[in-house]
C-alpha positions as CSV (number, residue, x, y, z in Angstrom):
1,M,44.3,59.8,-34.9
2,P,44.0,58.0,-38.4
3,A,44.3,54.5,-38.6
4,S,46.8,53.4,-41.5
5,P,45.0,52.9,-44.8
6,R,42.9,49.8,-45.5
7,V,44.1,46.8,-47.8
8,A,41.8,44.8,-49.4
9,P,42.2,41.4,-48.5
10,P,43.9,39.1,-51.2
11,P,42.2,35.8,-52.1
12,S,42.6,33.0,-49.7
13,G,45.7,30.7,-49.8
14,T,47.4,33.0,-52.2
15,L,51.0,34.6,-51.6
16,L,51.0,37.9,-50.4
17,G,52.7,40.9,-51.8
18,S,53.4,43.1,-54.6
19,H,57.5,42.7,-54.8
20,P,58.9,41.5,-58.4
21,A,60.2,38.6,-56.7
22,V,56.7,37.8,-54.7
23,H,55.3,38.0,-58.7
24,R,58.0,35.8,-60.1
25,I,57.6,32.8,-57.5
26,T,53.6,32.9,-58.3
27,D,54.1,32.7,-62.1
28,L,56.3,29.8,-61.1
29,V,53.9,28.3,-59.1
30,D,51.4,28.6,-62.2
31,R,54.0,27.0,-64.2
32,V,54.8,23.8,-62.1
33,A,51.7,23.1,-59.5
34,T,50.1,20.8,-61.7
35,T,53.0,18.9,-62.8
36,P,54.6,16.1,-61.1
37,V,58.3,17.5,-60.6
38,S,59.4,18.0,-57.2
39,V,59.9,21.1,-56.0
40,L,62.8,22.6,-53.4
41,V,62.2,25.8,-51.5
42,T,65.1,28.1,-50.4
43,G,65.4,30.5,-48.2
44,E,65.8,32.2,-44.8
45,T,63.9,30.6,-41.8
46,G,60.4,32.4,-41.5
47,T,60.6,33.6,-45.2
48,G,57.4,31.2,-45.9
49,K,58.5,28.0,-47.3
50,S,55.6,25.8,-45.9
51,L,53.0,28.3,-46.9
52,L,54.2,28.0,-50.6
53,A,54.5,24.4,-50.3
54,R,50.5,24.4,-49.3
55,E,50.3,26.8,-52.2
56,I,51.2,24.7,-54.4
57,H,49.6,21.6,-53.4
58,R,46.4,23.9,-53.4
59,R,47.1,24.5,-57.0
60,S,48.2,20.8,-58.4
61,G,44.8,19.5,-58.5
62,R,45.7,16.7,-56.4
63,T,42.9,15.2,-54.1
64,G,45.3,13.5,-51.8
65,R,46.4,15.2,-48.1
66,F,49.5,17.6,-47.7
67,V,51.7,15.7,-45.0
68,E,54.2,17.8,-43.9
69,V,57.6,16.2,-42.0
70,A,60.1,18.7,-39.9
71,C,63.3,16.5,-40.5
72,G,65.3,18.7,-38.0
73,S,63.1,17.8,-35.4
74,L,63.6,13.8,-35.1
75,S,66.3,11.8,-34.7
76,E,67.5,9.5,-38.1
77,T,65.9,6.5,-36.4
78,L,62.9,8.1,-35.5
79,L,62.6,10.5,-39.2
80,E,63.1,7.1,-40.9
81,S,60.0,5.4,-39.0
82,E,58.0,8.6,-39.6
83,L,58.8,9.0,-43.0
84,F,58.2,4.9,-44.4
85,G,56.3,3.6,-41.6
86,H,57.5,0.5,-39.2
87,V,56.0,-2.9,-38.6
88,A,55.6,-4.5,-35.5
89,G,58.2,-5.5,-33.5
90,A,60.8,-3.6,-36.0
91,F,62.1,-2.0,-32.4
92,T,61.5,-1.4,-28.9
93,G,58.1,0.0,-28.7
94,A,57.0,-1.0,-32.1
95,V,54.1,-2.9,-30.6
96,A,51.5,-2.6,-33.8
97,D,52.5,-1.8,-37.6
98,R,52.3,2.2,-38.3
99,P,51.8,3.7,-41.8
100,G,54.6,6.4,-42.4
101,K,54.3,10.0,-43.9
102,F,54.8,8.8,-47.6
103,L,51.9,6.6,-47.7
104,Q,49.7,9.0,-45.8
105,A,50.5,11.6,-48.7
106,D,49.6,8.9,-51.4
107,G,47.3,10.9,-54.1
108,G,48.9,14.3,-52.4
109,T,52.0,16.0,-51.6
110,I,54.8,15.4,-48.9
111,F,56.6,18.2,-47.6
112,L,59.8,17.7,-46.4
113,D,61.2,20.7,-44.3
114,E,64.8,21.4,-43.3
115,I,65.9,18.5,-45.6
116,A,69.6,19.5,-44.9
117,T,69.4,17.8,-41.7
118,A,68.8,14.5,-43.1
119,S,71.6,12.1,-42.2
120,P,74.2,10.5,-45.2
121,A,72.3,6.8,-44.6
122,L,68.6,8.5,-44.9
123,Q,69.7,10.6,-47.8
124,V,70.2,7.1,-49.7
125,K,66.7,6.3,-48.9
126,L,65.3,9.5,-50.0
127,L,67.4,9.3,-53.1
128,R,65.8,5.9,-54.1
129,V,62.0,7.0,-53.4
130,L,62.8,10.0,-55.2
131,Q,63.7,8.0,-58.2
132,S,61.2,5.3,-58.0
133,M,58.4,6.2,-55.3
134,Q,58.7,3.1,-53.9
135,F,60.3,2.1,-50.0
136,E,60.0,-0.5,-47.4
137,A,58.4,0.0,-43.9
138,V,61.3,-0.1,-41.1
139,G,61.9,-3.7,-40.2
140,G,59.2,-4.7,-43.7
141,S,60.1,-6.5,-46.4
142,K,57.0,-5.7,-48.4
143,T,57.4,-2.7,-51.2
144,H,55.2,0.1,-50.8
145,A,54.6,2.0,-54.2
146,V,52.7,5.8,-53.7
147,D,52.1,8.8,-56.0
148,A,52.9,11.6,-54.1
149,R,54.4,15.0,-55.4
150,V,57.5,16.1,-53.1
151,I,58.3,19.5,-52.2
152,L,61.4,19.8,-50.0
153,A,63.0,23.0,-48.3
154,A,66.1,24.1,-46.9
155,N,67.6,27.3,-45.0
156,E,70.9,26.6,-45.8
157,D,72.7,26.6,-48.7
158,L,72.9,22.8,-50.3
159,A,75.5,23.3,-53.0
160,S,77.9,24.7,-50.5
161,L,77.0,21.0,-48.1
162,V,77.6,19.3,-51.3
163,T,80.9,20.9,-51.3
164,T,81.9,19.8,-47.9
165,G,80.3,16.7,-48.0
166,R,77.8,17.2,-45.9
167,F,74.9,16.5,-48.6
168,R,74.9,13.9,-51.5
169,A,75.6,15.5,-54.4
170,D,73.4,12.8,-56.6
171,L,70.2,13.6,-53.9
172,F,71.2,17.5,-54.7
173,W,71.1,17.1,-58.2
174,R,67.9,14.7,-57.9
175,I,65.9,17.5,-56.4
176,N,67.5,20.3,-57.6
177,V,65.3,20.3,-60.7
178,V,62.8,23.5,-59.8
179,T,64.3,25.8,-57.2
180,I,62.5,28.7,-55.7
181,E,64.0,30.8,-52.7
182,M,62.0,32.8,-51.3
183,P,63.1,36.3,-50.5
184,A,63.8,37.9,-47.1
185,L,61.2,40.6,-45.8
186,R,64.2,43.1,-45.4
187,D,64.6,42.6,-49.1
188,R,61.2,43.5,-49.6
189,T,60.1,46.1,-47.3
190,A,57.2,47.4,-49.4
191,D,54.9,44.5,-48.8
192,I,55.2,45.0,-45.0
193,P,52.3,47.3,-44.5
194,L,50.0,44.5,-46.7
195,L,51.4,41.6,-44.5
196,A,50.6,43.8,-41.2
197,E,47.2,44.5,-42.4
198,H,46.5,40.9,-43.4
199,F,48.2,39.3,-40.0
200,L,45.9,42.1,-38.3
201,R,42.8,41.1,-39.7
202,S,43.2,37.1,-38.8
203,A,44.3,38.2,-35.3
204,S,41.9,40.4,-34.8
205,A,39.0,38.2,-35.8
206,R,40.7,35.4,-33.3
207,A,40.9,37.8,-30.7
208,C,37.2,38.9,-31.3
209,R,38.3,42.5,-30.8
210,L,38.0,45.3,-33.6
211,V,41.2,46.8,-34.0
212,E,41.1,49.1,-37.1
213,G,44.5,49.4,-38.1
214,F,47.9,50.7,-37.0
215,T,49.3,54.1,-36.0
216,P,51.4,56.3,-38.4
217,A,54.2,56.1,-35.6
218,A,53.7,51.9,-35.5
219,L,53.5,51.7,-39.3
220,A,56.5,53.7,-39.3
221,A,58.5,51.3,-36.8
222,L,57.5,48.2,-38.6
223,L,59.0,49.5,-42.1
224,A,62.5,50.6,-40.4
225,H,62.7,47.0,-38.8
226,D,65.1,44.4,-40.2
227,W,63.0,41.4,-39.6
228,P,65.7,38.6,-38.9
229,G,62.9,36.4,-38.3
230,N,61.3,37.4,-41.7
231,V,57.4,36.9,-42.3
232,R,57.0,34.5,-39.2
233,E,58.3,37.4,-36.8
234,L,56.1,40.0,-38.2
235,E,53.0,37.7,-37.8
236,H,54.2,37.4,-34.0
237,A,54.5,40.8,-33.7
238,V,51.1,41.9,-34.9
239,E,49.5,39.1,-33.0
240,R,51.4,40.0,-29.4
241,A,49.6,43.5,-30.1
242,V,46.5,42.6,-30.8
243,F,46.3,39.8,-28.1
244,L,48.1,42.2,-25.5
245,G,47.0,45.8,-26.7
246,R,44.0,47.8,-25.6
247,G,43.1,50.5,-28.2
248,S,41.3,50.2,-31.8
249,L,44.9,50.7,-33.5
250,V,48.2,49.3,-32.9
251,G,50.8,52.0,-31.7
252,V,54.5,51.8,-31.0
253,A,53.9,51.0,-27.2
254,D,51.9,47.7,-28.5
255,L,55.3,46.4,-30.1
256,P,58.1,46.4,-27.5
257,M,60.1,44.0,-29.6
258,L,60.7,46.8,-32.2
259,G,61.9,49.1,-28.8
260,G,58.4,50.9,-28.2
261,G,58.7,49.8,-24.3
262,R,57.6,46.9,-22.0
263,G,54.0,46.1,-23.8
264,A,50.4,46.2,-23.0
265,S,49.0,44.5,-19.8
266,L,48.6,41.2,-19.0
267,T,44.7,41.4,-19.0
268,L,43.4,40.1,-22.2
269,P,40.8,42.4,-23.8
270,V,37.2,42.0,-23.8
271,A,34.9,42.1,-27.2
272,V,33.6,45.4,-28.5
273,G,30.1,45.6,-28.3
274,P,27.4,42.8,-27.4
275,A,27.2,41.2,-31.1
276,A,30.8,41.2,-31.9
277,C,31.5,37.6,-31.8
278,S,29.6,34.3,-30.7
279,L,29.0,32.7,-27.2
280,K,31.4,30.0,-28.5
281,V,34.0,32.8,-29.1
282,A,33.7,34.9,-26.2
283,L,33.9,32.2,-23.8
284,T,37.5,31.8,-25.2
285,H,38.5,34.7,-23.4
286,P,38.4,33.6,-19.7
287,E,40.3,30.6,-21.0
288,R,43.1,32.7,-22.7
289,Q,43.4,34.7,-19.6
290,M,43.6,31.9,-17.1
291,I,46.8,30.6,-19.1
292,I,48.4,34.0,-19.4
293,D,47.7,34.7,-15.5
294,A,49.3,31.0,-14.8
295,L,52.3,31.5,-16.8
296,D,52.9,34.7,-15.8
297,R,52.8,33.8,-12.0
298,H,55.2,30.9,-12.7
299,G,57.5,32.6,-15.2
300,W,56.5,31.7,-18.2
301,R,57.6,27.8,-17.2
302,R,55.0,25.9,-19.0
303,D,55.0,22.9,-17.4
304,A,55.0,24.9,-14.0
305,A,51.9,26.8,-15.7
306,A,50.2,23.5,-16.7
307,K,50.7,21.8,-12.9
308,A,48.8,24.9,-11.5
309,L,45.8,24.7,-14.2
310,G,45.6,20.9,-13.5
311,I,46.5,19.9,-16.5
312,N,49.6,18.2,-18.2
313,R,52.2,20.2,-20.3
314,T,50.9,18.5,-23.6
315,T,47.1,19.5,-22.8
316,L,48.6,23.5,-22.1
317,Y,49.8,23.2,-25.9
318,K,46.9,21.9,-27.4
319,K,44.7,24.7,-25.4
320,A,47.4,27.1,-26.9
321,K,46.8,26.2,-30.3
322,R,42.9,25.9,-30.1
323,L,42.9,29.5,-28.8
324,G,45.4,30.7,-31.4
325,M,48.4,31.7,-28.8
326,D,51.4,31.1,-29.7
327,L,53.0,30.5,-26.3
328,A,56.4,31.5,-27.5
329,A,55.6,34.5,-29.6
330,L,53.6,36.0,-26.6
331,A,56.3,35.3,-23.7
332,P,58.9,37.9,-24.4
333,S,56.5,40.8,-25.1
334,I,56.0,40.6,-21.6
335,H,58.9,40.1,-19.9
336,T,61.5,41.8,-22.0
337,S,62.1,44.7,-24.1
338,T,64.9,43.0,-26.5
339,P,64.1,41.1,-29.8
340,A,62.7,37.7,-29.0
341,S,64.9,35.2,-31.2
342,P,62.5,33.9,-34.1
343,S,61.1,30.3,-33.6
344,R,60.7,28.0,-36.7
């Protein structure tokens, strides 16, 4: 059965797609990347807001770090400490001075994701920082000044939140200078083959397995799906198909989240050919298989699987990340044929 057409890989770091909306975004990035202006990136979860922030930083010419903060994952107190740092004794458990993310981003870029989740009190502090780029650590009196490019992201309509009083109007107008809206994948379906091919190459390299493309039926299924999780959901779908599939082409049966069946065997594929991978890469296969087996034996309860492997849960996550395994993305394709909820 013929494979889907091969598409030449785009330059590293660029935004993928030929849709007019992607071209407009790329053009806007070209114009603002080297300026100090703050950028607000909007769009549904999974549309690539973090990728865009990294792209702006890459093109900015700044030599400092790119620092990302997931505002929605921390409480107000922890988020303030995370952003601005704290001094020893500022609160219970603060045994030493700790620099915050703004200080770490000096000379670089700080990306504040899910900014709509910031509390009203923290919004006031953020407004001051954005206006003067000065702040004090939690519990401290010394004022720090930094030169950091600020990029913010929201998957909610901030203008509506201002109307309902959930977001400060003065902060909104301060960050609403350059706004870039990331389109949903369902609005640019023509880009799906290019994106899927890109994710296929990436996953194949990490799996150390030759996967040549997609069957026509699989490609049709990809094009027909509405992708509520957007580009991230597509990436996870292709990754599952590569890691858990057996054939040289991704077929519909390898895409259970699209209604193609219950998925491939739990046994991860071996490398194709004696010289397909380096020894280091080839040795990752048994480790991946042990993790998959332990998770399957314990109903994908990660704490129980970690205990069975003789490690703690944190170590399990670190190993999975090093091995290129997204545990949340892998699990649904094995145990259910219903679509998995997109994760952030």
